[in-house]
N, C-alpha and C positions, 0 to 999 in steps of 0.2 A: 022686517025691519027696515024704516025708512033710510035713505041713503045718507041722511044727516047722521045717522047714528054708528055709521060704519067708521073704523080706523083701520090703517093698514098694521101689519106685523111691527115694523119701525116704530110706528107711535104707541103701539101698546108696549113695547118694550121701553119706550121713554117713560111712560106713564108707571109701569112696574119696576122700573131701576133696572132691567135685565137686559141681556144681549137679545138681539133678535133670535139666534139661535135657541137660545132658552125658550123664548116664546113659542117657537116651533115646536120645540120638545114638549111643552106644556100642552099644545094643539094636538100633536101626535098622540101623546098619553091621555087625551081625552079631559086634560083639568080645564081645558077652555074651549069653547065651540067656535067654529072659523068656518067662513064660506069662501068657496073659488068664485069669483067674478073674473070673466074674462080670464088674464093671466095673472091674476094678483088675488092673495088671500086677505080677505078681512075679518075683522072681528067686531063684536058688539060693544061699544063703547061702556056701556052699563056693566056687560058681564065682565069686562077687563077690570073696571073700577071696584067692583065686588070682589075679584080676585086679590086685587091688589089689599083691599082692606082685610081679606084672609090671611095673606102673606103677612100683613103689619101684626096681626093678631098672633101668628104663629112666633114670628120675631118677640113680641112681647112674651112669649111664653118661653122664650129661650132658643127656639129652633125655628129653621128656616127650610123652605121646601127643597130646595137645594141641597141643604146640608143632609137632610134626610136620603136624598138618592146618593149622595158622596159616601155616606156611611156605610151604605148597604153593600156600594162597591168594593170600599175597602174591607169588610166583612168577609166578602168572596175571596179577595186576594190573600188575605191572612188565612183562610182556611185552608186553600191551596198549598200555602208555605208549610202547615202544620201538616198536611198529607205526604209531602215530599220528605218531610222527617224521618215518617214511621216507614217508608220504602226503602231507605238504604240497606 
C-alpha cells in the first residue's frame, strides 16, 4: 500500500465516528486490517472507508456493529443470573 493510503488509528476513528479503542478492537477482531510501521499502527484508507459504508448499512438495517457485541455480553450476564437462581 502506498504511504499516501495509510491513516492512523485516530484518523480511522474519526472517519468511523468511533473511539480509537473501538477501532483497535475492530483490528484485534480481524474486522479491519492494520499494519505496524515502526511504533505506529496504520490502516488502509480505502479499507476504512469500505468498513464505514458497511457500518452505515448495518445502521440502516437498525443494527450497529458495537450493538451486536454489547447484546452478546448482556445475554451472557443475564444467563449467569438465571443460573444463580437455580443454585439456591
